[in-house]
C-alpha positions in Angstrom: 0.0 0.0 0.0 2.8 2.4 0.8 4.4 1.8 -2.6 1.1 2.6 -4.3 0.9 5.8 -2.3 4.4 6.7 -3.2 3.7 6.0 -6.9 0.6 8.2 -6.9 2.5 11.0 -5.2 5.4 10.7 -7.8 2.9 10.7 -10.7 1.0 13.6 -9.2 4.2 15.7 -8.8 5.0 15.0 -12.4 1.6 16.3 -13.5 1.7 19.3 -11.1 5.2 20.5 -12.1 5.6 23.0 -14.9 9.4 23.3 -14.9 9.6 26.2 -12.4 10.2 24.2 -9.2 11.6 26.2 -6.3 12.7 25.0 -2.9 9.3 26.2 -1.5 7.3 24.4 -4.3 6.1 25.3 -7.8 5.8 29.0 -8.3 2.1 29.3 -9.2 1.0 32.9 -8.7 2.8 36.2 -8.4 0.7 39.4 -7.8 0.8 42.8 -6.2 -1.2 43.6 -3.1 -3.4 46.6 -3.9 -5.3 49.2 -1.8 -8.6 47.5 -2.5 -7.4 44.4 -0.7 -6.9 46.0 2.7 -8.6 45.4 6.0 -9.7 48.3 8.3 -6.2 48.4 9.8 -4.6 49.1 6.4 -2.9 45.8 6.0 -3.8 43.3 3.4 -7.0 41.4 4.3 -6.3 37.8 5.4 -9.3 36.7 3.3 -7.7 38.1 0.1 -4.5 36.1 0.9 -6.6 33.0 1.5 -8.4 33.3 -1.8 -5.0 33.7 -3.6 -3.8 30.6 -1.8 -7.0 28.6 -2.8 -6.4 29.7 -6.4 -2.8 28.5 -6.3 -3.6 25.2 -4.6 -6.6 24.7 -7.0 -4.4 25.3 -10.0 -2.0 22.5 -8.8 -4.9 20.2 -7.9 -6.5 20.6 -11.3 -3.2 19.8 -13.0 -2.8 16.7 -10.9 -6.4 15.6 -11.4 -6.3 16.6 -15.0 -9.8 17.9 -14.5 -12.1 19.5 -11.9 -11.1 19.4 -8.3 -12.9 21.0 -5.4 -11.5 22.4 -2.1 -12.8 20.3 0.8 -10.7 21.7 3.6 -8.0 24.2 4.6 -5.8 23.0 7.5 -3.0 24.5 9.5 -3.3 28.1 8.2 -0.9 30.5 9.9 -0.4 34.2 9.3 3.2 34.9 10.2 3.7 38.5 9.0 1.4 41.2 7.7 1.3 42.0 4.0 1.4 45.7 3.0 0.0 47.5 0.0 2.4 47.4 -2.9 4.1 44.2 -1.7 4.9 41.6 -4.4 3.1 38.4 -3.2 4.5 35.1 -4.5 2.7 31.8 -3.9 4.3 28.4 -4.1 2.4 25.1 -4.2 3.8 21.7 -3.3 1.9 18.5 -3.7 2.2 16.5 -0.5 -0.2 13.6 -1.0 -2.4 11.9 -3.6 -5.1 9.5 -2.4 -7.6 7.6 -4.5 -9.8 10.7 -5.0 -8.1 13.3 -2.8 -5.2 15.7 -3.4 -3.3 17.5 -0.6 -1.4 20.7 -1.5 0.8 22.8 0.8 1.0 26.5 -0.1 3.7 29.0 1.1 3.2 32.7 0.5 6.1 35.2 0.5 5.9 38.9 0.3 8.6 41.3 -0.9 8.3 45.1 -0.3 8.3 47.0 -3.5 11.6 48.7 -3.0 13.4 45.7 -1.4 15.3 42.6 -2.6 14.3 40.7 0.6 11.1 38.8 0.9 9.6 37.1 4.0 7.3 34.1 4.3 3.9 35.6 5.4 1.6 32.6 5.5 1.2 28.9 4.8 -1.6 26.3 4.8 -2.6 22.8 3.7 -5.4 22.5 1.2 -7.3 19.3 0.5 -9.2 18.7 -2.7 -11.3 16.0 -4.2 -11.2 15.1 -7.9 -14.7 15.4 -9.4 -16.3 13.9 -12.5 -18.6 15.7 -14.9 -21.6 15.2 -12.5 -19.7 16.6 -9.5 -19.2 13.2 -7.8 -15.8 12.2 -6.4 -13.7 10.2 -9.0 -10.3 8.6 -8.9 -7.4 10.9 -9.5 -5.7 8.3 -11.8 -7.3 5.7 -14.0 -7.6 2.5 -12.1 -7.1 0.5 -15.3 
């Protein structure tokens, strides 16, 4: 069973990679935090960051599933540093597990102030997806045949 799990993870990583692998994972999204994305304190709203993370993880999950995949849970989310308006925000996704119908993706987010060369990790989380068929029902990530 462990060998089967390792094989699914290896095949999933092959599908999820697009040649821009970093130590933190595959670079999936790079964007600029804008004034419209702020909370009442003037920092970037955590919900905006979470939506960017879901987009990044969902992109990876769809590549691995080679089709539709839906977010079923977000685990272990931590906000480590605030993100400021104008920061360049970079999201890395790393495939950590592929089950029969499920896909687990770890997302790290780094922010770099506009006038700086030094970025900092600002948040991370684990996202779990389920591969879906055309009717919205769970389906195997890989063909069983």
